[in-house]
C-alpha positions as CSV (number, residue, x, y, z in Angstrom):
1,M,143.4,63.9,82.5
2,A,145.8,67.6,83.0
3,E,145.6,66.6,79.1
4,I,142.4,67.0,79.3
5,A,141.8,70.2,81.7
6,A,144.6,72.0,80.0
7,R,142.6,71.1,75.8
8,A,139.3,72.2,77.7
9,S,141.1,75.4,79.0
10,A,142.0,75.6,75.4
11,D,139.0,75.3,73.7
12,A,136.8,78.0,76.5
13,G,138.8,80.3,75.5
14,G,142.0,80.0,77.9
15,V,139.9,79.7,80.9
16,S,142.1,78.3,84.0
17,A,142.3,75.1,84.0
18,Q,142.0,74.8,87.5
19,W,138.3,74.9,87.8
20,L,138.6,71.4,87.0
21,R,140.1,69.8,89.5
22,E,137.3,68.9,91.1
23,Y,135.0,67.5,87.7
24,L,137.4,65.8,85.9
25,P,137.6,62.8,88.7
26,L,134.2,63.3,89.6
27,L,133.8,62.5,85.8
28,A,136.0,59.5,86.2
29,H,134.7,57.9,89.5
30,V,130.9,58.0,87.8
31,S,132.0,56.1,85.0
32,E,133.5,53.1,87.2
33,T,131.0,53.2,89.6
34,G,127.9,54.7,87.9
35,R,126.9,56.0,91.2
36,H,124.7,59.2,91.6
37,L,127.2,62.2,93.1
38,D,126.3,62.9,96.7
39,G,126.3,65.8,98.5
40,S,130.0,66.2,99.5
41,A,130.2,65.8,95.6
42,L,127.8,68.6,94.6
43,S,128.7,70.8,97.9
44,R,132.3,71.1,96.1
45,M,130.6,71.6,92.7
46,R,128.8,74.7,94.4
47,D,131.9,76.2,96.0
48,C,133.8,75.9,92.7
49,G,131.2,77.9,91.1
50,E,131.1,80.5,94.1
51,A,135.2,80.6,93.7
52,A,134.4,81.5,90.4
53,A,132.3,84.6,90.8
54,Q,134.4,85.9,93.5
55,G,137.0,85.2,90.9
56,G,135.1,87.7,88.3
57,I,135.0,84.3,85.7
58,P,131.6,85.6,84.0
59,L,129.0,82.7,84.3
60,R,129.0,81.9,80.6
61,A,132.9,81.3,80.3
62,I,132.8,78.6,83.9
63,I,130.3,76.4,82.0
64,D,131.9,76.4,78.5
65,V,135.0,74.7,79.9
66,H,132.8,72.1,82.1
67,L,131.2,71.6,79.1
68,S,134.6,71.2,76.8
69,A,136.5,68.9,79.8
70,T,133.0,67.0,79.6
71,W,132.8,65.6,75.7
72,L,136.8,65.6,75.9
73,A,137.2,63.7,78.5
74,W,134.2,61.2,77.5
75,P,136.3,58.5,75.3
76,V,139.2,58.2,78.0
77,L,137.0,58.3,81.1
78,P,138.1,54.5,82.9
79,G,134.7,53.4,82.5
80,I,133.7,54.3,79.3
81,A,137.6,53.5,77.5
82,R,136.6,49.4,78.8
83,V,132.8,48.7,77.8
84,R,132.6,45.6,75.6
85,R,128.6,45.7,75.4
86,V,126.7,48.1,74.7
87,E,124.3,47.8,77.2
88,D,126.9,48.9,80.0
89,L,128.0,51.8,77.4
90,R,124.4,52.9,77.8
91,A,124.7,52.5,81.5
92,A,127.7,54.4,82.3
93,G,126.8,57.2,79.6
94,E,123.8,57.5,81.2
95,A,125.6,57.7,84.0
96,V,128.1,60.3,83.2
97,F,125.8,62.7,81.7
98,R,123.4,62.4,84.8
99,A,126.6,63.6,86.8
100,A,127.5,65.8,84.2
101,D,124.2,67.9,84.8
102,R,124.2,67.5,88.2
103,S,127.3,69.5,88.3
104,I,126.7,72.0,86.3
105,V,123.4,73.2,87.6
106,A,124.8,72.6,91.2
107,L,128.1,74.5,89.4
108,V,125.7,77.5,89.3
109,E,123.9,77.7,92.0
110,G,127.2,78.4,93.6
111,Y,127.6,80.9,91.5
112,E,124.4,82.7,91.4
113,A,124.8,82.6,95.4
114,A,127.8,84.2,95.4
115,Q,126.3,87.4,93.2
116,R,123.4,87.2,95.3
117,M,125.7,87.7,98.0
118,V,127.9,90.5,96.1
119,I,124.6,92.4,95.5
120,R,123.5,92.5,98.3
121,R,126.9,93.9,99.8
122,E,126.7,96.9,97.2
123,E,123.1,97.8,98.2
124,A,123.7,97.8,101.9
125,L,127.4,100.0,100.7
126,R,125.4,102.3,98.6
127,R,122.7,102.6,101.1
128,E,124.8,103.4,103.6
129,F,126.7,105.6,101.0
130,V,123.7,107.5,100.4
131,D,122.5,108.0,103.8
132,D,125.9,109.7,104.9
133,L,126.5,111.6,101.0
134,L,122.5,113.1,102.3
135,H,123.2,114.2,105.6
136,G,126.6,114.9,105.7
137,R,128.1,112.1,108.8
138,R,130.9,111.4,107.5
139,D,134.1,114.0,106.7
140,A,134.4,115.3,103.0
141,G,137.5,113.3,102.1
142,A,136.1,110.1,102.9
143,L,132.8,110.5,101.2
144,A,134.2,112.0,98.5
145,E,136.6,109.0,97.9
146,R,133.6,106.4,98.5
147,A,131.7,108.9,95.8
148,E,133.8,108.0,93.1
149,R,132.6,104.0,93.6
150,F,129.1,105.5,92.8
151,G,130.0,107.5,89.9
152,L,130.3,111.2,91.7
153,R,132.7,113.3,91.7
154,L,132.2,115.5,94.6
155,A,134.8,118.5,94.0
156,G,132.6,120.1,91.9
157,A,129.1,121.4,92.3
158,H,126.2,118.8,92.8
159,L,122.3,119.8,92.7
160,V,119.1,117.6,93.8
161,C,115.9,116.3,92.4
162,V,113.6,115.0,95.1
163,A,110.6,113.0,94.3
164,E,107.4,112.3,96.7
165,A,103.6,110.9,96.2
166,D,101.5,109.3,98.4
167,R,103.1,105.9,96.9
168,P,106.9,105.8,98.3
169,F,109.4,105.6,95.8
170,Y,111.8,102.0,96.1
171,D,115.5,100.6,95.1
172,G,114.3,98.6,91.4
173,G,110.9,100.0,91.1
174,P,110.0,100.9,87.9
175,V,110.1,104.5,88.3
176,A,113.6,104.6,89.5
177,R,114.5,102.4,87.1
178,H,113.1,103.8,84.5
179,V,114.8,107.6,85.7
180,E,117.8,105.6,86.2
181,A,117.7,104.9,83.0
182,G,116.9,107.7,81.1
183,L,119.0,109.9,82.8
184,L,121.8,107.5,82.1
185,S,122.1,107.3,78.5
186,R,121.1,111.5,78.0
187,F,123.8,112.4,79.9
188,G,126.0,109.4,80.8
189,V,126.9,107.9,83.5
190,R,129.3,109.9,85.6
191,D,127.5,112.2,88.3
192,I,124.1,111.2,88.1
193,L,122.9,108.8,90.9
194,I,120.0,107.5,91.5
195,A,118.8,106.2,95.0
196,T,115.4,106.5,97.2
197,K,115.6,107.8,101.0
198,E,112.7,107.2,102.7
199,G,110.1,106.8,100.4
200,L,111.8,109.8,98.2
201,L,113.3,109.2,94.7
202,V,116.4,111.6,94.8
203,C,118.5,112.0,92.0
204,V,122.2,113.9,92.8
205,A,123.5,115.2,89.2
206,S,126.7,117.5,89.1
207,G,125.9,121.0,88.7
208,Y,127.8,122.0,85.4
209,V,125.1,119.7,83.8
210,Q,122.6,121.6,82.1
211,G,118.9,120.2,82.1
212,V,119.1,117.3,84.7
213,G,116.3,118.8,86.3
214,E,113.9,119.4,83.5
215,A,115.0,115.6,82.2
216,F,114.1,114.4,85.5
217,G,110.9,115.9,86.3
218,S,109.7,114.5,83.4
219,L,111.0,110.9,83.6
220,V,109.0,110.9,86.7
221,K,106.0,112.0,85.5
222,Q,106.1,109.6,82.3
223,T,105.8,107.2,84.4
224,A,103.7,108.3,87.4
225,D,100.2,107.6,85.4
226,G,98.9,111.0,86.5
227,D,99.4,110.9,89.7
228,Q,97.9,114.0,91.2
229,S,99.9,113.9,94.6
230,L,103.1,113.6,92.6
231,R,105.9,116.8,94.2
232,I,109.0,116.9,92.5
233,G,111.4,119.7,94.3
234,V,114.6,120.4,92.0
235,G,117.6,122.3,94.4
236,R,120.1,125.3,93.3
237,A,123.7,123.8,92.9
238,H,126.2,124.2,96.1
239,H,129.5,123.1,96.4
240,G,131.2,119.7,98.2
241,P,129.7,117.2,99.9
242,G,128.3,119.7,102.6
243,G,126.6,121.0,98.7
244,V,124.8,118.0,98.3
245,V,123.1,117.9,102.3
246,R,122.1,121.5,101.7
247,S,120.6,121.1,97.9
248,F,118.8,117.9,99.3
249,E,117.5,120.1,102.0
250,E,116.4,123.1,99.8
251,A,114.7,120.1,97.3
252,R,112.8,118.4,99.8
253,G,111.7,122.0,101.5
254,V,110.0,122.9,98.0
255,V,108.2,119.8,97.9
256,A,107.1,120.4,101.0
257,Y,105.8,124.3,100.3
258,A,104.3,122.9,97.5
259,R,102.3,120.9,99.0
260,R,101.4,122.9,101.9
261,L,100.6,125.8,99.5
262,E,98.7,123.3,97.2
263,L,100.9,124.2,94.6
264,T,99.1,123.2,91.3
265,D,102.7,122.6,89.4
266,Q,104.4,119.5,89.6
267,V,107.5,120.5,89.2
268,L,109.0,123.3,91.8
269,Y,112.5,125.1,91.9
270,A,114.2,126.1,95.3
271,S,115.7,129.1,93.1
272,D,111.7,129.9,92.5
273,L,110.9,129.5,95.9
274,L,113.7,131.9,97.9
275,V,111.4,134.1,99.4
276,L,109.5,131.1,101.3
277,Q,112.9,130.4,102.5
278,V,113.5,133.7,103.5
279,L,109.7,134.1,104.7
280,L,110.5,131.0,107.2
281,R,114.1,132.1,108.0
282,D,113.3,134.3,111.2
283,N,110.4,132.0,112.6
284,A,109.6,134.5,115.4
285,A,109.1,137.3,113.8
286,I,107.0,135.5,110.5
287,S,104.4,134.1,114.0
288,E,104.4,137.0,115.2
289,L,103.3,139.0,111.9
290,V,100.5,136.0,111.1
291,E,98.7,136.7,115.2
292,T,99.0,140.6,114.6
293,V,97.5,140.7,111.3
294,L,95.3,137.9,111.0
295,G,94.8,136.9,115.1
296,P,91.4,139.1,115.0
297,L,89.9,136.3,112.4
298,R,89.4,133.8,115.5
299,A,86.5,136.3,116.6
300,A,84.4,135.2,113.5
301,R,81.9,133.0,113.4
302,G,82.7,129.1,112.8
303,G,86.3,130.2,113.4
304,P,89.0,131.8,110.9
305,S,88.8,129.2,108.2
306,A,86.7,130.2,105.7
307,L,88.0,133.4,105.8
308,L,91.7,132.5,105.6
309,E,90.9,130.2,102.2
310,T,88.8,132.7,101.2
311,L,92.4,135.2,101.2
312,F,94.6,132.7,100.2
313,T,92.9,131.7,96.8
314,Y,92.1,135.3,96.3
315,F,95.7,136.1,96.3
316,A,96.4,132.9,94.0
317,T,94.3,133.9,91.0
318,G,95.7,137.0,91.5
319,G,93.1,139.4,93.4
320,V,90.5,138.2,90.9
321,A,86.7,137.6,92.7
322,T,85.6,135.6,90.2
323,L,88.1,133.1,89.2
324,T,88.2,132.7,93.9
325,A,84.7,132.3,93.4
326,S,85.1,129.5,91.2
327,R,87.8,127.9,93.1
328,L,86.2,127.7,96.1
329,H,82.9,126.7,94.2
330,V,80.9,129.7,96.2
331,G,78.8,132.5,94.5
332,V,81.1,136.4,93.9
333,R,78.8,137.9,96.6
334,T,80.3,135.6,99.1
335,V,83.2,136.1,98.1
336,T,83.4,139.8,98.4
337,Y,81.4,139.8,101.7
338,R,84.4,138.0,103.4
339,L,86.6,140.2,102.2
340,E,85.0,143.1,103.7
341,R,84.4,141.0,106.8
342,V,88.6,140.2,106.8
343,R,88.6,144.5,106.6
344,K,86.6,144.8,109.7
345,L,88.0,142.4,111.3
346,T,91.8,142.9,110.9
347,G,91.7,146.3,110.1
348,Y,93.4,146.4,107.1
349,D,92.6,146.9,103.8
350,L,93.3,144.8,100.5
351,N,93.3,148.5,98.1
352,N,95.7,149.7,100.6
353,P,99.3,148.8,98.3
354,I,101.3,148.1,102.2
355,Q,98.3,146.7,103.8
356,R,97.8,143.9,101.1
357,H,101.0,143.1,101.5
358,A,101.5,142.5,105.2
359,I,98.0,140.2,104.8
360,E,98.9,138.6,102.0
361,T,102.6,137.8,103.2
362,A,101.0,136.7,106.7
363,T,98.4,134.8,104.9
364,L,101.3,132.8,103.1
365,G,102.6,132.7,106.6
366,A,99.5,131.4,108.1
367,R,99.4,128.5,105.2
368,L,103.0,127.0,105.8
369,L,102.9,127.4,109.7
370,G,99.5,125.8,109.7
371,W,98.0,128.5,111.7
372,P,95.4,128.5,113.4
373,S,95.3,124.5,113.7
374,D,98.9,124.3,114.2
375,D,101.2,125.4,117.3
376,I,102.5,127.9,115.2
377,T,105.9,128.5,117.1
378,T,106.9,124.6,115.7
379,G,107.8,126.1,112.5
380,I,106.6,124.4,108.9
381,R,105.0,121.2,108.8
382,H,106.6,118.1,107.3
383,S,104.6,115.7,105.2
384,A,103.5,111.7,107.0
385,P,107.0,110.0,108.1
386,Y,107.6,106.9,105.4
387,N,105.1,104.2,105.7
388,P,106.8,101.1,104.6
389,G,103.1,99.2,104.7
390,R,102.0,101.6,101.6
391,E,101.8,100.3,98.9
392,A,105.6,101.5,96.6
393,V,106.1,102.2,93.3
């Protein structure tokens, strides 16, 4: 049997003969007794498959060496060598090949079980790393060391892109797979990481690689099937592990701004919306501005909502009353009447450049802070928390 194992090893391309220690005695025993394999024998073959997977032996190679051992051992198996009648040879052959079949199946089961365990372990480690990376929970040295395992080098600058939609994204979903394949084929396997976080699709990329934000947005939109709820935010590049956290917060903030301001662009860049970050940096000041400038609108019949919506749309259309009326589905006279009501209630004239700037800034701040329905002292409202019950993509 040792000679058979050595020949099978050579025939299978050099796979170690040690993997046949359980298998060849098993075939010899079955050839003599004709019995089915018991649970203990199958368990040993599963253990063999699991050990091969943990040892990094390819599944094709481990199956190859066992099949080579089967045909090489066939002529010298004790139950085959002493057979004299065709009927006995047929019965012994059937028992041997049935045992070989069940043994290989058990071997593969053990191998696949070990692989699933490794995959689950890797997924858990990856999720933990992504959480630590995006929230900066670990020291920079340990984080940078772990990052190498996932193809990131945190010494340089990195930017983060996020995508949000009504249907949350999940690891291994069609959108995540398509985006990851597209980015890796274009930019390579280094310094690109695709993951999901609280329903967001997240891309961490080297800040020195040009065009990642554009490519990420394009790939996400390709698989979003025209989803109008889709919003994509691209943060700025920042250095070090702390830079990843900062860029992630910027990208997520951009998505929040887009949702609150009902911006029509699906891909937005933090560098283009810096004014909004400046606007909200002093929450007390912007809250005071909103109340001072727009507070008198509370006295309007029916409340300030219609007047505030008219102001926001008016400024969004560049101050064109006809476009404002079209977007609001009202007449132009209604728009001009509402703007006049704003002037009378607030005392701010849109024809005065300084007063116009003040009321436009206050209107933008009101939309960001959720005024008047929200408590504006709490700052910008964030999206609804991720609900696992929603259908994911």
